[in-house]
N, C-alpha and C positions, 0 to 999 in steps of 0.2 A: 947388176943384172946381166951384163954381158958374160961374166964368168959362169953364171948359172946356165945360160943358154949354150955356152961353149961346152960345158960338161954334159948337157943334154944331147948335143950333137954327137959327142964322143960315145956316150952311153948307147945311142942309137946305131953306132957302128959307122958313122959318117966321119971320115978322116980328113976330107978336104972340103972346105966351104969358104965362101967369100964373106967379107965384112958386111956387104949389103944383105946377105942372107941372115946373118946374125942380127943386124939392125931391124930387118923386117919382122923376124920372129919376136924380138924384144917388144916391138910396137904391138903386135897381135896379143902377146901374153899380157901386156899392160892393159889393153882394152878389156880382156876377159877378167883380169884381176879387179879392175874398176867396177865392172858389172857385179861381180861376186860381192865385193865390199859394200857397194851401195845397197844390195839386197840384205846383206848381213846387218847393216846399220839399221835398216827398217825393221828387221826381226828384233834387234835389241831395243829399239824404240817402242815396239809393240809390248815388250816385256817391261817397259818403263825403266830402261837402263840406258846410260850413255856409253858404257863400255861394251865393245863388241867382244864376245867370248868365243872360244873354240866351238862351243855348241851352236852358236849362231851361224858360224861358217859352215858347219856340217849340215845344217838344215837347208842351206841354199843349194839348189840344184843348178848345175852348169847346163846351159842350153846352147 
């Protein structure tokens, strides 16, 4: 996960950042991902499936 965040910082043009900044962003991204996955799981369950598909994730709106 840290590598993804590191690349995101670089893509945003940020060249210098602390390890604490990376850790904080990792935690926040993980919280958002959990929320999305929980809602996508509910969408799949509503469709009487146990497998979460791409379409389920696309139906979930990030708030």
